[in-house]
C-alpha positions as CSV (number, residue, x, y, z in Angstrom):
1,M,0.0,0.0,0.0
2,G,2.9,2.3,0.7
3,W,4.4,1.8,-2.8
4,A,1.0,2.1,-4.5
5,A,-0.1,5.3,-2.6
6,D,3.5,6.7,-2.4
7,V,3.4,7.1,1.4
8,P,7.1,7.0,2.6
9,W,6.5,6.4,6.3
10,L,4.7,3.1,5.4
11,L,7.9,2.0,3.7
12,D,10.3,3.2,6.5
13,W,8.8,2.9,10.0
14,A,12.0,3.9,11.8
15,Q,12.9,6.8,9.4
16,T,16.3,5.4,8.8
17,G,16.2,5.8,5.0
18,I,16.2,1.9,4.6
19,T,12.8,1.1,2.9
20,Q,10.9,-2.2,2.5
21,K,11.0,-3.2,-1.2
22,A,7.8,-4.1,-3.2
23,N,8.9,-7.7,-3.8
24,N,9.6,-8.0,-0.1
25,A,6.1,-6.9,0.8
26,I,4.5,-9.2,-1.8
27,A,6.5,-12.2,-0.5
28,M,5.5,-11.2,3.1
29,M,1.8,-11.3,2.2
30,L,2.1,-14.6,0.4
31,A,3.9,-16.2,3.4
32,G,1.4,-14.7,5.9
33,A,-1.6,-16.0,3.9
34,A,0.1,-19.4,3.6
35,V,0.5,-19.6,7.4
36,V,-3.2,-18.6,8.0
37,L,-4.6,-21.2,5.5
38,Q,-2.4,-24.0,6.8
39,A,-3.5,-23.3,10.4
40,Q,-7.1,-23.7,9.4
41,G,-6.4,-27.3,8.4
42,S,-8.9,-27.8,5.5
43,A,-7.8,-29.8,2.5
44,R,-8.4,-27.0,0.0
45,G,-6.7,-24.5,2.3
46,Q,-3.7,-26.8,2.5
47,R,-3.4,-26.9,-1.3
48,V,-3.7,-23.1,-1.6
49,S,-1.2,-22.6,1.3
50,G,1.4,-24.7,-0.6
51,V,1.0,-22.6,-3.7
52,L,1.4,-19.3,-1.7
53,A,4.4,-20.7,0.2
54,L,6.0,-21.7,-3.1
55,G,5.5,-18.2,-4.5
56,A,7.2,-16.6,-1.5
57,A,10.1,-19.1,-1.7
58,V,10.5,-18.4,-5.5
59,I,10.6,-14.6,-5.0
60,G,13.3,-15.0,-2.3
61,G,15.3,-17.6,-4.2
62,L,15.4,-15.5,-7.5
63,T,16.4,-12.4,-5.6
64,L,19.2,-14.3,-3.8
65,Y,20.3,-15.7,-7.1
66,Q,20.7,-12.1,-8.4
67,H,22.8,-11.2,-5.4
68,L,25.1,-14.2,-5.8
69,T,25.6,-14.0,-9.5
70,G,25.2,-10.3,-10.3
71,V,22.6,-11.2,-13.0
72,N,19.6,-8.8,-13.2
73,L,16.5,-10.8,-13.9
74,G,14.4,-7.7,-14.0
75,I,12.0,-8.9,-11.3
76,D,12.8,-6.0,-8.8
77,T,10.9,-3.3,-10.7
78,L,8.1,-5.4,-12.3
79,L,5.4,-3.6,-10.2
80,F,7.0,-0.3,-9.0
81,D,10.1,1.7,-10.0
82,E,12.5,3.0,-7.4
83,P,14.8,6.0,-8.2
84,P,18.5,5.2,-8.1
85,G,20.6,6.2,-5.1
86,A,18.3,4.9,-2.3
87,R,20.2,4.2,0.9
88,A,21.6,0.7,1.5
89,T,20.2,-0.5,-1.8
90,S,22.4,-2.5,-4.3
91,A,19.9,-2.1,-7.1
92,P,16.6,-0.2,-7.4
93,G,13.7,-2.2,-5.9
94,R,15.9,-5.2,-4.9
95,M,15.5,-6.6,-1.4
96,G,18.6,-7.5,0.6
97,P,20.3,-10.9,0.6
98,L,19.3,-11.6,4.3
99,A,15.6,-11.0,3.5
100,S,15.9,-13.1,0.3
101,L,17.5,-16.0,2.2
102,V,14.8,-15.8,5.0
103,F,12.0,-15.9,2.5
104,L,13.6,-18.9,0.7
105,L,13.9,-20.7,4.1
106,L,10.5,-19.7,5.3
107,G,8.7,-20.8,2.1
108,G,10.5,-24.1,2.1
109,G,9.6,-24.6,5.8
110,L,5.9,-24.0,5.0
111,L,6.0,-26.5,2.2
112,L,7.7,-29.2,4.3
113,A,5.4,-28.6,7.2
114,R,2.6,-30.4,5.2
115,R,4.7,-33.6,4.7
116,G,5.7,-36.5,6.8
117,R,7.5,-36.6,10.1
118,A,11.1,-36.3,8.6
119,A,10.0,-33.4,6.5
120,R,8.4,-31.7,9.5
121,R,11.6,-32.1,11.4
122,V,13.5,-30.3,8.6
123,A,10.8,-27.6,8.5
124,H,11.3,-27.0,12.3
125,A,15.0,-26.6,11.7
126,L,14.4,-24.1,9.0
127,G,12.0,-22.2,11.3
128,I,14.8,-22.0,14.0
129,V,17.3,-20.7,11.4
130,T,14.7,-18.2,10.2
131,V,14.1,-16.9,13.7
132,A,17.8,-16.6,14.3
133,L,18.5,-14.6,11.0
134,A,15.5,-12.3,11.6
135,G,16.6,-11.9,15.2
136,I,20.1,-10.8,14.2
137,A,18.7,-8.0,12.1
138,V,16.4,-6.9,15.0
139,Q,19.3,-7.0,17.4
140,G,21.3,-4.9,15.1
141,Y,18.7,-2.2,15.0
142,L,18.3,-2.5,18.8
143,F,22.0,-2.0,19.6
144,G,22.8,0.2,16.6
145,A,25.1,-2.4,15.0
146,D,24.8,-1.6,11.3
147,F,26.7,-4.6,10.1
148,L,24.0,-6.9,11.5
149,Y,21.3,-5.6,9.1
150,A,23.2,-3.7,6.4
151,V,26.1,-5.5,4.6
152,P,28.3,-3.0,2.7
153,R,27.5,-2.7,-1.1
154,L,24.4,-4.8,-0.6
155,T,20.8,-4.0,0.2
156,A,20.0,-3.7,3.9
157,I,16.9,-5.2,5.6
158,A,14.3,-2.7,6.9
159,P,13.3,-2.9,10.6
160,Q,9.7,-3.7,9.9
161,T,10.8,-6.5,7.5
162,A,13.0,-8.0,10.2
163,L,10.2,-7.9,12.8
164,L,7.5,-9.4,10.4
165,L,9.9,-12.1,9.3
166,M,10.6,-13.1,12.9
167,G,6.8,-13.2,13.5
168,L,6.3,-15.5,10.5
169,A,9.1,-17.7,11.6
170,V,7.5,-18.1,15.1
171,A,4.2,-18.9,13.4
172,L,5.9,-21.6,11.3
173,L,7.2,-23.1,14.6
174,A,3.7,-23.0,16.0
175,L,2.5,-25.0,13.1
176,L,4.8,-27.8,14.2
177,P,3.7,-28.6,17.8
178,D,5.3,-32.1,17.8
179,Q,8.8,-30.9,16.9
180,G,11.8,-29.5,18.8
181,V,11.3,-26.5,21.0
182,T,7.6,-26.3,20.2
183,A,7.0,-29.9,21.4
184,V,8.8,-29.2,24.7
185,L,6.8,-26.0,25.2
186,T,3.5,-27.8,24.7
187,R,4.3,-30.7,27.0
188,E,2.4,-31.0,30.3
189,D,5.4,-32.4,32.2
190,A,7.9,-30.6,34.4
191,G,10.3,-29.9,31.5
192,G,7.6,-28.2,29.5
193,A,6.5,-26.1,32.5
194,L,10.2,-25.2,33.2
195,L,10.8,-24.1,29.6
196,R,7.6,-22.0,29.5
197,R,8.7,-20.2,32.6
198,I,12.3,-19.4,31.7
199,L,12.2,-19.1,27.9
200,L,10.9,-15.5,27.6
201,P,13.1,-14.1,30.5
202,V,16.2,-15.8,29.1
203,V,15.6,-14.2,25.7
204,L,14.4,-10.7,26.9
205,L,16.7,-10.1,30.0
206,P,20.0,-10.1,28.1
207,L,18.5,-7.8,25.4
208,V,17.1,-5.4,27.9
209,L,20.2,-5.2,30.1
210,G,22.4,-4.9,27.0
211,W,20.4,-2.0,25.7
212,L,20.4,-0.3,29.1
213,R,24.2,-0.7,29.3
214,L,24.6,0.8,25.9
215,Q,22.4,3.8,26.7
216,A,24.4,4.3,30.0
217,E,27.7,4.3,28.1
218,K,26.4,6.8,25.6
219,L,25.5,9.1,28.5
220,Q,29.1,8.4,29.9
221,L,27.8,7.1,33.2
222,F,30.6,4.5,33.2
223,D,33.1,3.1,30.8
224,A,33.0,-0.2,28.8
225,A,34.9,-2.3,31.3
226,F,32.6,-1.3,34.2
227,G,29.6,-1.8,32.0
228,T,30.7,-5.3,31.0
229,A,31.3,-6.2,34.6
230,L,28.0,-4.8,35.7
231,L,26.1,-6.5,32.9
232,T,27.7,-9.8,33.8
233,F,26.9,-9.5,37.5
234,L,23.3,-8.6,36.8
235,L,22.9,-11.4,34.4
236,V,24.3,-13.9,37.0
237,I,22.1,-12.6,39.8
238,L,18.9,-12.6,37.6
239,L,19.6,-16.0,36.1
240,V,20.3,-17.5,39.6
241,A,17.0,-16.0,40.8
242,L,15.2,-17.2,37.7
243,V,16.7,-20.7,38.1
244,T,15.9,-20.8,41.8
245,K,12.3,-19.9,41.3
246,S,12.0,-22.3,38.4
247,A,13.6,-25.1,40.6
248,R,11.0,-24.3,43.4
249,H,8.2,-24.5,40.8
250,V,9.7,-27.8,39.5
251,G,9.8,-29.1,43.1
252,D,6.2,-28.2,43.6
253,A,5.3,-29.8,40.4
254,S,7.3,-32.9,41.3
255,R,5.5,-33.2,44.7
256,Q,2.1,-32.8,42.9
257,Q,3.2,-35.5,40.5
258,T,4.2,-37.7,43.4
259,R,0.8,-37.2,45.0
260,A,-0.8,-37.9,41.6
261,E,1.2,-41.0,41.2
262,D,0.2,-42.2,44.6
263,A,-3.4,-41.5,43.8
264,L,-3.0,-43.3,40.5
265,G,-1.3,-46.2,42.3
266,R,-4.3,-46.5,44.6
267,S,-6.7,-46.2,41.7
268,N,-4.7,-48.9,39.8
269,A,-4.8,-51.1,42.9
270,L,-8.5,-50.7,43.1
271,L,-8.9,-51.3,39.4
272,A,-6.7,-54.4,39.7
273,A,-8.8,-55.7,42.6
274,L,-12.0,-55.1,40.7
275,S,-10.5,-56.6,37.5
276,E,-9.2,-59.7,39.4
277,H,-12.5,-60.5,41.2
278,S,-14.9,-59.5,38.5
279,P,-16.9,-62.4,37.0
280,D,-17.0,-60.4,33.7
281,M,-14.2,-60.2,31.1
282,L,-12.4,-56.8,31.3
283,Y,-9.9,-56.0,28.5
284,A,-8.3,-53.2,26.5
285,K,-7.1,-53.3,22.8
286,D,-5.0,-51.1,20.6
287,R,-6.2,-49.7,17.3
288,E,-5.1,-52.9,15.5
289,G,-7.0,-55.1,17.9
290,R,-4.1,-56.4,20.0
291,L,-4.9,-57.2,23.6
292,L,-3.2,-54.8,26.0
293,L,-5.0,-55.6,29.2
294,V,-6.8,-58.8,30.4
295,N,-8.2,-59.9,33.7
296,P,-8.2,-63.4,35.2
297,T,-11.7,-64.1,33.9
298,I,-10.4,-63.8,30.3
299,E,-7.6,-66.3,31.2
300,R,-10.2,-68.8,32.4
301,V,-12.5,-68.3,29.4
302,Y,-9.6,-68.6,26.8
303,G,-7.8,-71.3,28.8
304,R,-4.5,-69.4,28.5
305,P,-2.3,-67.3,30.8
306,A,-2.1,-63.6,30.3
307,A,1.4,-63.8,28.9
308,E,0.0,-65.8,25.9
309,L,-2.9,-63.4,25.4
310,L,-1.3,-59.9,25.6
311,G,-0.2,-58.5,22.2
312,R,-2.3,-61.0,20.2
313,R,-5.3,-60.4,18.0
314,D,-8.7,-62.1,18.2
315,A,-8.0,-63.9,14.9
316,E,-5.0,-65.6,16.5
317,L,-7.0,-66.7,19.6
318,L,-10.4,-67.6,18.2
319,G,-12.1,-69.3,15.3
320,P,-14.4,-67.9,12.6
321,E,-16.3,-65.8,15.2
322,A,-13.2,-63.5,15.4
323,A,-14.2,-61.7,12.2
324,A,-17.5,-60.5,13.7
325,I,-15.8,-59.4,16.9
326,H,-13.2,-57.4,14.9
327,A,-15.9,-55.8,12.8
328,N,-17.7,-54.7,16.0
329,D,-14.4,-53.2,17.4
330,Q,-13.6,-51.3,14.2
331,R,-17.2,-49.9,13.9
332,I,-17.2,-48.6,17.5
333,M,-13.7,-47.0,17.1
334,A,-14.8,-45.4,13.8
335,T,-18.1,-44.0,15.1
336,G,-16.6,-43.0,18.5
337,R,-19.8,-44.1,20.4
338,A,-20.1,-46.8,23.0
339,E,-22.2,-49.9,22.1
340,A,-23.6,-53.0,23.7
341,V,-23.4,-56.0,21.3
342,E,-24.0,-59.8,21.6
343,E,-21.0,-61.9,20.6
344,V,-20.4,-65.6,20.5
345,L,-17.1,-67.3,21.6
346,A,-16.2,-70.9,20.9
347,T,-14.3,-71.8,24.1
348,G,-13.9,-75.1,25.9
349,G,-15.6,-77.1,23.2
350,E,-18.8,-75.1,23.5
351,H,-20.3,-71.9,22.2
352,R,-21.1,-69.2,24.8
353,T,-22.9,-65.9,24.3
354,F,-21.5,-62.7,25.8
355,L,-23.1,-59.2,26.1
356,S,-20.2,-56.9,25.4
357,T,-20.2,-53.2,26.2
358,K,-17.4,-51.5,24.3
359,A,-16.2,-47.9,24.0
360,P,-13.4,-46.0,22.3
361,W,-10.2,-45.5,24.4
362,R,-8.7,-42.0,24.1
363,D,-5.8,-40.1,25.7
364,A,-6.1,-36.7,27.4
365,Q,-5.8,-34.9,24.1
366,G,-8.7,-36.9,22.6
367,R,-6.5,-39.0,20.3
368,L,-7.8,-42.5,19.7
369,L,-5.7,-45.2,21.3
370,G,-7.9,-48.2,20.9
371,L,-10.9,-49.8,22.7
372,I,-11.9,-50.9,26.1
373,G,-14.7,-53.4,26.9
374,I,-16.6,-55.5,29.4
375,S,-18.2,-58.8,28.4
376,H,-20.8,-60.5,30.5
377,D,-21.7,-64.2,30.0
378,I,-25.4,-64.5,29.1
379,T,-25.4,-68.1,27.8
380,E,-27.8,-69.4,30.5
381,R,-30.0,-66.3,30.1
382,K,-30.3,-66.9,26.4
383,A,-31.1,-70.5,26.9
384,A,-33.8,-69.6,29.4
385,E,-35.2,-67.0,26.9
386,A,-35.1,-69.6,24.1
387,E,-36.9,-72.2,26.4
388,L,-39.5,-69.5,27.4
389,Q,-40.0,-68.7,23.7
390,R,-40.5,-72.4,22.9
391,H,-43.1,-72.6,25.7
392,R,-44.8,-69.5,24.4
393,E,-44.9,-70.8,20.9
394,H,-46.2,-74.2,22.1
395,L,-48.9,-72.4,24.2
396,E,-49.9,-70.3,21.2
397,Q,-50.0,-73.5,19.1
398,L,-52.3,-75.2,21.7
399,V,-54.5,-72.1,21.8
400,A,-54.7,-72.0,18.0
401,E,-55.5,-75.7,17.9
402,R,-58.2,-75.3,20.6
403,T,-59.6,-72.3,18.8
404,A,-59.7,-74.3,15.6
405,E,-61.5,-77.2,17.4
406,L,-64.0,-74.7,18.9
407,E,-64.6,-73.2,15.5
408,A,-65.1,-76.6,14.0
409,S,-67.5,-77.4,16.8
410,H,-69.4,-74.2,16.1
411,Q,-69.5,-75.1,12.4
412,R,-70.9,-78.5,13.2
413,L,-73.4,-77.0,15.6
414,R,-74.5,-74.5,13.0
415,H,-74.7,-77.2,10.4
416,S,-76.8,-79.4,12.7
417,E,-79.0,-76.5,13.5
418,R,-79.5,-75.8,9.8
419,M,-80.1,-79.4,9.1
420,A,-82.7,-79.6,11.9
421,A,-84.4,-76.5,10.5
422,I,-84.4,-78.0,7.0
423,G,-85.7,-81.2,8.4
424,T,-88.6,-79.4,10.2
425,L,-89.3,-77.4,7.1
426,S,-89.2,-80.6,4.9
427,T,-91.6,-82.4,7.3
428,G,-94.1,-79.6,7.3
429,L,-93.8,-79.1,3.6
430,G,-94.2,-82.8,2.9
431,H,-97.2,-83.0,5.2
432,D,-98.9,-79.8,3.7
433,M,-98.3,-81.1,0.2
434,G,-99.9,-84.4,1.2
435,N,-102.9,-82.6,2.7
436,L,-103.3,-80.5,-0.5
437,L,-102.9,-83.5,-2.8
438,M,-105.5,-85.6,-1.0
439,P,-108.6,-83.7,-2.3
440,V,-107.0,-83.3,-5.7
441,R,-106.5,-87.1,-6.0
442,V,-110.1,-87.7,-4.8
443,R,-111.5,-85.3,-7.4
444,L,-109.3,-86.9,-10.1
445,D,-110.7,-90.3,-9.1
446,S,-114.3,-88.8,-9.4
447,L,-113.5,-87.4,-12.8
448,A,-112.0,-90.7,-13.9
449,R,-115.4,-92.3,-13.3
450,M,-117.2,-89.8,-15.5
451,E,-117.7,-90.1,-19.3
452,L,-115.2,-87.6,-20.6
453,P,-113.9,-87.0,-24.2
454,E,-110.8,-88.8,-25.1
455,E,-108.7,-85.6,-25.2
456,A,-109.9,-84.7,-21.7
457,E,-109.0,-88.1,-20.5
458,R,-105.4,-87.6,-21.8
459,E,-105.2,-84.3,-20.0
460,L,-106.6,-85.9,-16.9
461,E,-104.0,-88.7,-17.0
462,G,-101.2,-86.0,-17.2
463,I,-102.6,-84.3,-14.2
464,R,-102.9,-87.6,-12.3
465,T,-99.2,-88.3,-13.2
466,A,-98.1,-84.9,-11.9
467,A,-100.1,-85.4,-8.7
468,E,-98.5,-88.8,-8.2
469,Y,-95.1,-87.3,-8.7
470,L,-95.8,-84.6,-6.1
471,R,-97.1,-87.2,-3.7
472,R,-93.9,-89.2,-4.0
473,L,-91.9,-86.0,-3.7
474,S,-93.7,-85.1,-0.4
475,G,-93.0,-88.6,0.9
476,G,-89.3,-88.3,0.0
477,L,-89.1,-84.9,1.8
478,R,-90.6,-86.5,4.9
479,L,-88.2,-89.4,4.6
480,L,-85.2,-87.1,4.1
481,A,-86.2,-85.0,7.1
482,L,-86.0,-88.0,9.5
483,D,-82.9,-88.4,11.6
484,P,-81.1,-91.4,10.3
485,R,-79.7,-92.3,13.8
486,A,-83.1,-91.9,15.5
487,T,-84.3,-95.1,13.7
488,P,-82.5,-98.4,14.4
489,L,-80.0,-98.8,11.6
490,G,-80.7,-102.5,11.3
491,E,-84.4,-102.0,10.6
492,P,-85.0,-103.5,7.1
493,T,-86.0,-101.4,4.1
494,P,-87.6,-102.6,0.9
495,V,-85.4,-101.4,-2.0
496,G,-88.2,-100.9,-4.6
497,P,-90.7,-98.9,-2.5
498,W,-87.8,-96.9,-1.0
499,W,-86.6,-95.8,-4.4
500,T,-90.1,-94.9,-5.5
501,E,-90.4,-92.6,-2.6
502,A,-86.9,-91.1,-2.6
503,E,-86.2,-90.8,-6.3
504,P,-88.0,-87.4,-6.8
505,V,-85.8,-85.9,-4.1
506,F,-82.6,-87.2,-5.7
507,R,-83.7,-86.0,-9.2
508,N,-84.4,-82.5,-8.0
509,V,-81.1,-82.1,-6.1
510,L,-79.1,-82.5,-9.4
511,P,-78.3,-79.3,-11.3
512,R,-79.9,-78.6,-14.7
513,G,-78.3,-80.5,-17.5
514,V,-77.5,-83.5,-15.3
515,A,-79.6,-86.6,-15.9
516,L,-80.4,-89.2,-13.2
517,E,-80.6,-92.8,-14.3
518,A,-81.9,-95.7,-12.2
519,R,-81.0,-99.4,-12.6
520,L,-82.6,-101.1,-9.6
521,E,-84.8,-103.7,-11.3
522,E,-82.7,-106.6,-10.2
523,A,-82.8,-105.6,-6.5
524,A,-86.3,-104.0,-6.4
525,A,-87.9,-106.9,-4.5
526,C,-85.2,-107.4,-1.9
527,W,-84.8,-105.9,1.6
528,V,-81.7,-104.3,2.9
529,A,-80.7,-104.3,6.6
530,M,-80.6,-100.5,6.9
531,S,-83.3,-98.0,7.9
532,R,-85.0,-95.9,5.4
533,P,-83.7,-92.5,6.8
534,A,-80.1,-93.9,6.9
535,L,-80.2,-95.3,3.4
536,T,-81.9,-92.1,2.0
537,Q,-79.3,-89.9,3.7
538,A,-76.3,-92.0,2.5
539,V,-77.5,-92.1,-1.2
540,F,-78.6,-88.5,-1.1
541,N,-75.1,-87.3,-0.1
542,L,-73.5,-89.4,-2.9
543,V,-76.0,-88.1,-5.5
544,Q,-75.5,-84.5,-4.3
545,N,-71.7,-84.8,-4.5
546,A,-72.0,-86.3,-8.0
547,G,-74.2,-83.4,-9.1
548,D,-71.7,-80.8,-7.6
549,A,-68.9,-82.5,-9.6
550,L,-71.0,-82.1,-12.8
551,K,-72.1,-78.5,-12.1
552,T,-70.0,-77.0,-14.9
553,R,-70.8,-79.6,-17.5
554,R,-73.5,-81.8,-18.9
555,G,-73.5,-85.4,-17.7
556,R,-75.4,-88.1,-15.9
557,V,-75.6,-89.8,-12.6
558,V,-76.4,-93.6,-12.5
559,V,-77.8,-95.3,-9.4
560,S,-77.8,-99.1,-9.8
561,A,-78.3,-102.0,-7.5
562,T,-77.5,-105.7,-7.7
563,V,-77.6,-108.7,-5.3
564,A,-74.7,-111.0,-4.9
565,E,-73.3,-113.2,-2.1
566,G,-76.0,-112.1,0.4
567,Q,-75.3,-108.4,-0.1
568,L,-76.9,-105.5,-1.8
569,R,-74.4,-103.8,-4.1
570,L,-75.7,-100.2,-4.4
571,T,-73.6,-98.1,-6.8
572,V,-73.7,-94.3,-7.5
573,A,-71.5,-93.4,-10.5
574,D,-71.0,-90.2,-12.5
575,D,-69.0,-89.2,-15.6
576,G,-67.6,-86.1,-14.1
577,P,-63.9,-85.0,-13.7
578,G,-63.0,-87.7,-11.2
579,M,-60.7,-87.4,-8.2
580,T,-56.9,-87.4,-7.7
581,E,-55.3,-90.1,-5.7
582,E,-54.9,-87.8,-2.7
583,V,-58.5,-86.7,-2.8
584,R,-59.7,-90.3,-3.2
585,R,-57.6,-91.4,-0.2
586,R,-58.7,-88.6,2.1
587,C,-62.3,-87.9,1.0
588,M,-63.7,-89.9,4.0
589,E,-61.7,-87.9,6.5
590,P,-63.9,-85.6,8.7
591,F,-63.8,-81.9,7.6
592,F,-61.8,-82.7,4.5
593,T,-63.3,-80.9,1.5
594,T,-62.3,-79.6,-1.9
595,K,-65.2,-77.0,-1.8
596,P,-65.1,-73.5,-0.3
597,R,-65.6,-73.5,3.5
598,G,-68.8,-71.6,3.4
599,I,-70.4,-74.2,1.1
600,S,-69.3,-77.5,2.6
601,T,-68.3,-78.7,6.0
602,G,-66.5,-81.8,4.9
603,L,-68.9,-84.1,6.8
604,G,-71.1,-85.5,4.0
605,L,-68.9,-88.5,3.0
606,P,-67.8,-89.2,6.6
607,L,-71.5,-89.5,7.4
608,V,-72.0,-91.9,4.5
609,Y,-69.1,-94.0,5.8
610,G,-70.4,-94.0,9.4
611,L,-74.0,-95.0,8.4
612,V,-72.9,-97.8,6.1
613,T,-70.3,-99.1,8.6
614,E,-72.8,-99.1,11.5
615,A,-75.2,-101.1,9.3
616,G,-72.5,-103.7,8.8
617,G,-71.6,-102.7,5.2
618,T,-68.5,-101.3,3.4
619,V,-67.8,-98.4,1.1
620,E,-65.6,-98.8,-2.0
621,I,-64.4,-95.9,-4.2
622,A,-63.1,-96.1,-7.7
623,S,-62.0,-92.9,-9.6
624,V,-59.5,-91.8,-12.2
625,P,-59.0,-88.1,-13.0
626,G,-61.0,-87.2,-16.1
627,D,-63.1,-90.5,-16.0
628,G,-65.7,-89.9,-13.2
629,A,-66.1,-91.5,-9.8
630,T,-68.0,-94.6,-8.6
631,F,-69.1,-95.2,-5.0
632,T,-70.2,-98.7,-4.2
633,L,-72.1,-99.5,-1.0
634,R,-72.0,-103.1,0.0
635,L,-74.9,-103.6,2.5
636,P,-76.2,-106.8,4.1
637,L,-79.6,-108.0,3.0
638,G,-82.5,-107.9,5.6
639,A,-85.6,-110.1,6.1
640,P,-89.0,-108.6,5.6
641,P,-90.8,-107.7,8.8
642,A,-93.4,-110.0,10.2
643,P,-97.0,-109.2,9.2
644,P,-98.8,-107.1,11.7
645,P,-101.2,-108.8,14.1
646,A,-104.8,-109.2,13.1
647,S,-106.0,-106.8,15.8
648,R,-104.5,-103.3,15.4
649,R,-104.3,-100.9,18.3
650,R,-106.2,-97.7,18.1
651,A,-105.0,-94.2,18.8
652,A,-106.7,-90.8,19.0
653,V,-104.9,-87.5,18.3
654,L,-106.2,-84.3,20.0
655,I,-103.8,-81.6,18.8
656,G,-104.8,-78.2,17.5
657,D,-101.7,-77.5,15.4
658,R,-102.3,-79.0,12.0
659,R,-98.6,-79.6,11.2
660,L,-97.9,-81.2,14.5
661,R,-101.1,-83.3,14.2
662,G,-100.0,-84.5,10.8
663,L,-96.6,-85.5,12.0
664,V,-98.0,-87.4,15.0
665,V,-100.6,-89.2,12.7
666,A,-97.8,-90.2,10.3
667,E,-95.6,-91.6,13.1
668,L,-98.5,-93.5,14.7
669,K,-99.4,-95.1,11.4
670,R,-95.8,-96.1,11.0
671,L,-96.1,-97.8,14.4
672,A,-99.2,-99.7,13.0
673,Y,-102.0,-97.8,14.8
674,D,-105.4,-97.1,13.6
675,V,-105.6,-93.4,14.0
676,R,-108.6,-91.2,14.5
677,A,-108.0,-87.4,14.5
678,D,-111.4,-86.0,13.8
679,L,-113.4,-87.2,16.9
680,E,-115.2,-84.7,19.0
681,G,-115.3,-87.2,21.9
682,V,-112.8,-89.9,22.7
683,G,-113.8,-93.5,23.4
684,A,-111.8,-96.5,24.6
685,E,-108.7,-95.9,22.4
686,D,-105.4,-97.7,23.4
687,L,-103.4,-94.5,23.1
688,V,-104.3,-90.8,23.2
689,V,-101.9,-88.1,22.1
690,A,-102.7,-84.6,23.2
691,D,-101.0,-81.2,23.3
692,G,-100.4,-79.3,26.5
693,A,-103.6,-77.3,26.2
694,S,-106.0,-80.2,26.2
695,D,-108.1,-80.3,29.4
696,G,-110.4,-82.9,31.0
697,V,-110.0,-86.5,31.9
698,L,-108.8,-88.6,28.9
699,P,-109.3,-92.4,28.9
700,G,-106.5,-94.8,28.0
701,R,-102.8,-94.2,27.9
702,V,-102.1,-90.5,27.4
703,V,-99.0,-88.8,25.8
704,R,-98.9,-85.1,26.3
705,L,-96.7,-83.1,24.0
706,G,-95.4,-79.6,24.9
707,A,-95.7,-76.6,22.7
708,A,-93.6,-76.8,19.5
709,P,-91.8,-80.0,20.3
710,Q,-88.8,-81.2,18.2
711,L,-89.3,-84.0,15.7
712,R,-86.9,-86.3,17.7
713,D,-88.8,-85.6,20.9
714,V,-92.1,-86.5,19.3
715,Q,-90.7,-89.8,17.8
716,G,-89.1,-90.8,21.1
717,A,-92.2,-90.1,23.1
718,L,-94.4,-92.1,20.7
719,R,-92.0,-95.1,20.6
720,E,-91.8,-95.1,24.4
721,A,-95.6,-95.1,24.7
722,H,-95.8,-97.9,22.1
723,R,-93.8,-100.3,24.2
């Protein structure tokens, strides 16, 4: 700024006529900026700092080359011209050889300070030399010794240049805290404390006393001999006082260190006691994973003495699990955060699990030294947790199984309730259809006795056929509604009449497009040892399943019966898709079904199997995928029942509910009673069936039915009264 604005006092602070040159100022700014950027520590700043330091070194080196060779490179007046004849200037604008050498050394030191340990050691040496050279010039100005800052016929160094160069040299040393004098100054031991106390007095006292002696001699207060003796005496006295005070301080520091060492010894003893008696593994590792500290628990776990463990890595002591442990250690040291991790060690022929709490290990300055840790054996706890988990899973499985059983029971209960409701509906529907068909048939018989045209007779015959079909359908509905287990299974059933009554129900259960064929002529006259409800229920389930198999195609279902070897061979066959081997093998299992769960309960075929088996028969299944399925019921033949006795018992029914009255009448007729249900007065009947509302004294044996009784209750009560 002094050169640009032409301000002389900025170029010559001491007004000695020796000015700071332009290149000198530029090199000073480059070196100062390099020091600041390098102190910040960023990667980009380090790179820029190197470039700036190199620039300062180049300026100093080229100028020194001009002084040594006498060659003028023309760099001195690139920016500003200086008139000839300036004091202590060998060439216009050229800085002195001392400043050039200092800039060369200072720039080199800044470049080497960014390198390795050896380069930093050289940089520290260059910093010391730079401080000494700059200090020589400062001391020359202080004591008026021109030769120390102005060599004859060469450019002298300005006082501000000498001071600024000394400051930059000290800054270079500060960038190297691990080297030489700077390292000793920053130590926390007694040596560092001593050097910090005496360094500044040792440097300043001789300078101050020497300057005072020089000023006294100029004032002729004493001659040179007396001044030298006095200076020496004062220096001895002051240095002895300084050393004594420093020694006292070192003694205090030593006593404090002794007390600290005693406290540290007690802490170490306590730590050793805790480590020795701790059931957990206590250890310390360096950054490479080598063991530095182990307690006796580790010796027991590893089965080796401490001498064989210290200095060795996990990979040398353990098996494959060492890789996971090393990875945990490296992660914790990298993140700088303590963690608790589970680790497995294979020791003593078994695998044991440890809960390890690990943390980075740092020194007082925060530098990472390694890792410390505590590992607690949790093998038994893990085994207990695993056993508890197994018990929990087993309990959950039992609960799930029980829940499934309850759900299946609810499904069966709902199915039974639906079937009971359907049975009651079928009974009432069949009875009402019979009541409606009775007058129709009577009138058809009356019309048949009349003289009618031939065309009317054909129409009348069609109506009679339809009425007969409806009568048989109503009988089949009543038969299907009966509980197959409420009737003795061994009660014989005539095959022909049974089929006549049940066939309309079977035909109507099949979907449209599926035909029902019957081939029972050979067995129509025989009797089978199975009750009508049981036989109807068994064949109904088979026909219904065959119809479900043909629901998506046209086909037919064939029901045939033959007699051989004292058995009735009843077959239900279809030409549907057939069954796979697994379905054929499992189709008789309860609750097994290939249909959606809302449509089928999987109890139809098991019911068939149970009814046939209880009747003394067997079930055979033949099926091939794509070729239909055939179910064959082999049932024992039965003997026709004995003819009823000549004299029939009589029964009277006094029930207001028409449906219930019809049900009771049908059941009494099946028990071979002559039933009267339209008498206003009751005579000497063998049995009287009345509802709960009937009053008065009734003759004979009386059975009272409650309001809306169940079908099974009605049948049971009538059979009990019949005995």
